[in-house]
N, CA, C and O atoms as a GROMACS GRO file, in nm:
protein
  244
    1MET      N    1   0.100  -0.844  -1.401
    1MET     CA    2   0.200  -0.739  -1.408
    1MET      C    3   0.187  -0.668  -1.542
    1MET      O    4   0.179  -0.732  -1.646
    2LYS      N    5   0.184  -0.536  -1.539
    2LYS     CA    6   0.174  -0.457  -1.661
    2LYS      C    7   0.306  -0.461  -1.737
    2LYS      O    8   0.414  -0.470  -1.679
    3ILE      N    9   0.295  -0.455  -1.868
    3ILE     CA   10   0.412  -0.444  -1.954
    3ILE      C   11   0.410  -0.305  -2.014
    3ILE      O   12   0.311  -0.265  -2.076
    4HIS      N   13   0.519  -0.231  -1.998
    4HIS     CA   14   0.529  -0.093  -2.043
    4HIS      C   15   0.613  -0.084  -2.169
    4HIS      O   16   0.689  -0.175  -2.201
    5PHE      N   17   0.599   0.028  -2.241
    5PHE     CA   18   0.677   0.052  -2.362
    5PHE      C   19   0.803   0.130  -2.326
    5PHE      O   20   0.796   0.228  -2.253
    6TYR      N   21   0.917   0.087  -2.377
    6TYR     CA   22   1.046   0.150  -2.346
    6TYR      C   23   1.057   0.290  -2.405
    6TYR      O   24   1.014   0.313  -2.518
    7SER      N   25   1.112   0.382  -2.329
    7SER     CA   26   1.140   0.517  -2.376
    7SER      C   27   1.270   0.566  -2.314
    7SER      O   28   1.286   0.567  -2.192
    8HIS      N   29   1.364   0.607  -2.399
    8HIS     CA   30   1.493   0.655  -2.349
    8HIS      C   31   1.482   0.794  -2.287
    8HIS      O   32   1.572   0.834  -2.213
    9ALA      N   33   1.376   0.869  -2.317
    9ALA     CA   34   1.361   1.005  -2.264
    9ALA      C   35   1.354   1.006  -2.111
    9ALA      O   36   1.406   1.098  -2.048
   10THR      N   37   1.292   0.906  -2.053
   10THR     CA   38   1.281   0.898  -1.906
   10THR      C   39   1.419   0.882  -1.844
   10THR      O   40   1.449   0.945  -1.742
   11GLU      N   41   1.502   0.800  -1.904
   11GLU     CA   42   1.636   0.775  -1.849
   11GLU      C   43   1.731   0.892  -1.875
   11GLU      O   44   1.822   0.916  -1.796
   12ARG      N   45   1.711   0.963  -1.983
   12ARG     CA   46   1.802   1.071  -2.021
   12ARG      C   47   1.805   1.182  -1.916
   12ARG      O   48   1.907   1.250  -1.902
   13GLU      N   49   1.697   1.202  -1.843
   13GLU     CA   50   1.686   1.312  -1.748
   13GLU      C   51   1.734   1.279  -1.608
   13GLU      O   52   1.729   1.366  -1.520
   14MET      N   53   1.781   1.157  -1.583
   14MET     CA   54   1.824   1.122  -1.448
   14MET      C   55   1.977   1.109  -1.442
   14MET      O   56   2.041   1.087  -1.544
   15PRO      N   57   2.034   1.123  -1.324
   15PRO     CA   58   2.180   1.110  -1.309
   15PRO      C   59   2.228   0.969  -1.346
   15PRO      O   60   2.153   0.872  -1.334
   16GLU      N   61   2.350   0.960  -1.391
   16GLU     CA   62   2.408   0.833  -1.436
   16GLU      C   63   2.409   0.728  -1.324
   16GLU      O   64   2.381   0.610  -1.350
   17TRP      N   65   2.442   0.768  -1.201
   17TRP     CA   66   2.448   0.670  -1.091
   17TRP      C   67   2.310   0.611  -1.062
   17TRP      O   68   2.299   0.493  -1.030
   18MET      N   69   2.206   0.693  -1.073
   18MET     CA   70   2.071   0.645  -1.048
   18MET      C   71   2.028   0.549  -1.160
   18MET      O   72   1.965   0.446  -1.134
   19ARG      N   73   2.061   0.584  -1.283
   19ARG     CA   74   2.028   0.499  -1.397
   19ARG      C   75   2.094   0.362  -1.383
   19ARG      O   76   2.034   0.259  -1.415
   20ALA      N   77   2.219   0.361  -1.337
   20ALA     CA   78   2.292   0.235  -1.319
   20ALA      C   79   2.226   0.147  -1.213
   20ALA      O   80   2.219   0.024  -1.228
   21GLU      N   81   2.177   0.208  -1.106
   21GLU     CA   82   2.107   0.130  -1.002
   21GLU      C   83   1.978   0.068  -1.055
   21GLU      O   84   1.949  -0.049  -1.028
   22TYR      N   85   1.902   0.146  -1.130
   22TYR     CA   86   1.779   0.092  -1.189
   22TYR      C   87   1.810  -0.021  -1.287
   22TYR      O   88   1.743  -0.124  -1.286
   23HIS      N   89   1.910  -0.003  -1.371
   23HIS     CA   90   1.946  -0.106  -1.469
   23HIS      C   91   1.992  -0.233  -1.401
   23HIS      O   92   1.965  -0.342  -1.451
   24SER      N   93   2.061  -0.222  -1.288
   24SER     CA   94   2.105  -0.342  -1.217
   24SER      C   95   1.986  -0.420  -1.161
   24SER      O   96   1.996  -0.541  -1.139
   25ASP      N   97   1.874  -0.352  -1.139
   25ASP     CA   98   1.751  -0.419  -1.093
   25ASP      C   99   1.669  -0.471  -1.210
   25ASP      O  100   1.566  -0.537  -1.189
   26GLY      N  101   1.712  -0.443  -1.333
   26GLY     CA  102   1.643  -0.493  -1.451
   26GLY      C  103   1.527  -0.408  -1.498
   26GLY      O  104   1.441  -0.457  -1.572
   27VAL      N  105   1.522  -0.282  -1.458
   27VAL     CA  106   1.414  -0.194  -1.503
   27VAL      C  107   1.468  -0.085  -1.593
   27VAL      O  108   1.585  -0.048  -1.584
   28ARG      N  109   1.382  -0.034  -1.682
   28ARG     CA  110   1.420   0.070  -1.777
   28ARG      C  111   1.314   0.180  -1.775
   28ARG      O  112   1.209   0.165  -1.714
   29GLY      N  113   1.343   0.290  -1.843
   29GLY     CA  114   1.248   0.400  -1.852
   29GLY      C  115   1.131   0.365  -1.942
   29GLY      O  116   1.148   0.298  -2.044
   30THR      N  117   1.012   0.410  -1.904
   30THR     CA  118   0.892   0.379  -1.981
   30THR      C  119   0.833   0.505  -2.044
   30THR      O  120   0.865   0.616  -2.004
   31LEU      N  121   0.748   0.485  -2.141
   31LEU     CA  122   0.683   0.595  -2.209
   31LEU      C  123   0.594   0.673  -2.114
   31LEU      O  124   0.579   0.794  -2.130
   32CYS      N  125   0.535   0.606  -2.016
   32CYS     CA  126   0.445   0.674  -1.921
   32CYS      C  127   0.522   0.742  -1.807
   32CYS      O  128   0.460   0.802  -1.719
   33GLY      N  129   0.655   0.734  -1.807
   33GLY     CA  130   0.734   0.810  -1.712
   33GLY      C  131   0.787   0.735  -1.592
   33GLY      O  132   0.857   0.794  -1.509
   34TYR      N  133   0.757   0.608  -1.579
   34TYR     CA  134   0.804   0.529  -1.466
   34TYR      C  135   0.929   0.450  -1.503
   34TYR      O  136   0.969   0.445  -1.619
   35MET      N  137   0.989   0.389  -1.404
   35MET     CA  138   1.099   0.294  -1.426
   35MET      C  139   1.043   0.156  -1.396
   35MET      O  140   1.025   0.120  -1.280
   36ARG      N  141   1.017   0.079  -1.500
   36ARG     CA  142   0.954  -0.052  -1.486
   36ARG      C  143   1.015  -0.148  -1.588
   36ARG      O  144   1.102  -0.110  -1.667
   37ARG      N  145   0.970  -0.272  -1.586
   37ARG     CA  146   1.010  -0.369  -1.688
   37ARG      C  147   0.941  -0.331  -1.818
   37ARG      O  148   0.822  -0.300  -1.820
   38THR      N  149   1.018  -0.332  -1.927
   38THR     CA  150   0.967  -0.277  -2.053
   38THR      C  151   0.981  -0.374  -2.170
   38THR      O  152   1.044  -0.480  -2.159
   39THR      N  153   0.921  -0.335  -2.281
   39THR     CA  154   0.934  -0.406  -2.407
   39THR      C  155   0.936  -0.302  -2.520
   39THR      O  156   0.896  -0.187  -2.499
   40THR      N  157   0.980  -0.342  -2.636
   40THR     CA  158   0.974  -0.256  -2.754
   40THR      C  159   0.873  -0.310  -2.855
   40THR      O  160   0.861  -0.256  -2.965
   41VAL      N  161   0.802  -0.416  -2.819
   41VAL     CA  162   0.699  -0.475  -2.905
   41VAL      C  163   0.566  -0.408  -2.872
   41VAL      O  164   0.511  -0.431  -2.764
   42ARG      N  165   0.516  -0.327  -2.962
   42ARG     CA  166   0.394  -0.249  -2.936
   42ARG      C  167   0.274  -0.336  -2.901
   42ARG      O  168   0.193  -0.297  -2.817
   43GLU      N  169   0.261  -0.451  -2.963
   43GLU     CA  170   0.146  -0.538  -2.940
   43GLU      C  171   0.147  -0.602  -2.802
   43GLU      O  172   0.043  -0.647  -2.754
   44ALA      N  173   0.262  -0.607  -2.736
   44ALA     CA  174   0.274  -0.672  -2.606
   44ALA      C  175   0.247  -0.577  -2.489
   44ALA      O  176   0.239  -0.622  -2.375
   45VAL      N  177   0.234  -0.447  -2.515
   45VAL     CA  178   0.216  -0.347  -2.409
   45VAL      C  179   0.077  -0.360  -2.348
   45VAL      O  180  -0.023  -0.364  -2.419
   46THR      N  181   0.071  -0.368  -2.214
   46THR     CA  182  -0.057  -0.379  -2.143
   46THR      C  183  -0.086  -0.257  -2.056
   46THR      O  184  -0.196  -0.246  -2.001
   47CYS      N  185   0.008  -0.166  -2.040
   47CYS     CA  186  -0.013  -0.044  -1.962
   47CYS      C  187  -0.104   0.050  -2.042
   47CYS      O  188  -0.070   0.088  -2.155
   48LEU      N  189  -0.217   0.088  -1.984
   48LEU     CA  190  -0.313   0.173  -2.056
   48LEU      C  191  -0.257   0.312  -2.086
   48LEU      O  192  -0.285   0.369  -2.191
   49ARG      N  193  -0.178   0.366  -1.995
   49ARG     CA  194  -0.117   0.498  -2.017
   49ARG      C  195  -0.017   0.493  -2.133
   49ARG      O  196  -0.015   0.582  -2.217
   50CYS      N  197   0.065   0.388  -2.137
   50CYS     CA  198   0.160   0.373  -2.248
   50CYS      C  199   0.087   0.357  -2.380
   50CYS      O  200   0.128   0.414  -2.481
   51GLN      N  201  -0.021   0.279  -2.381
   51GLN     CA  202  -0.099   0.259  -2.504
   51GLN      C  203  -0.158   0.392  -2.553
   51GLN      O  204  -0.156   0.420  -2.673
   52LYS      N  205  -0.209   0.472  -2.460
   52LYS     CA  206  -0.266   0.601  -2.497
   52LYS      C  207  -0.159   0.692  -2.557
   52LYS      O  208  -0.184   0.758  -2.658
   53LEU      N  209  -0.041   0.696  -2.495
   53LEU     CA  210   0.067   0.781  -2.544
   53LEU      C  211   0.119   0.733  -2.680
   53LEU      O  212   0.157   0.814  -2.764
   54MET      N  213   0.121   0.602  -2.702
   54MET     CA  214   0.162   0.549  -2.832
   54MET      C  215   0.063   0.590  -2.941
   54MET      O  216   0.104   0.628  -3.051
   55ARG      N  217  -0.067   0.585  -2.912
   55ARG     CA  218  -0.169   0.627  -3.009
   55ARG      C  219  -0.154   0.775  -3.042
   55ARG      O  220  -0.165   0.814  -3.158
   56GLU      N  221  -0.128   0.858  -2.941
   56GLU     CA  222  -0.110   1.002  -2.963
   56GLU      C  223   0.013   1.028  -3.051
   56GLU      O  224   0.009   1.116  -3.137
   57GLN      N  225   0.121   0.953  -3.030
   57GLN     CA  226   0.240   0.970  -3.112
   57GLN      C  227   0.214   0.929  -3.256
   57GLN      O  228   0.264   0.993  -3.348
   58GLU      N  229   0.137   0.823  -3.276
   58GLU     CA  230   0.106   0.777  -3.412
   58GLU      C  231   0.021   0.881  -3.486
   58GLU      O  232   0.042   0.904  -3.605
   59ARG      N  233  -0.074   0.943  -3.416
   59ARG     CA  234  -0.157   1.047  -3.478
   59ARG      C  235  -0.076   1.170  -3.516
   59ARG      O  236  -0.101   1.234  -3.619
   60ALA      N  237   0.021   1.203  -3.432
   60ALA     CA  238   0.103   1.322  -3.456
   60ALA      C  239   0.201   1.302  -3.572
   60ALA      O  240   0.246   1.400  -3.633
   61ALA      N  241   0.234   1.178  -3.602
   61ALA     CA  242   0.333   1.152  -3.708
   61ALA      C  243   0.276   1.165  -3.847
   61ALA      O  244   0.348   1.145  -3.945
   0.00000   0.00000   0.00000
């Protein structure tokens, strides 16, 4: 199972009722745009898309 990086931007754009349903299932918004199980530990991320987006953010900073 892939581990994704948490991103609040994905959740911010959805209705509150939908967000509550996802949270009750234990999933959160990810950096790659999906609703999956997440972490905030960069070294633990195994999703290649999330890793690529994290590298791009680091370069931009």
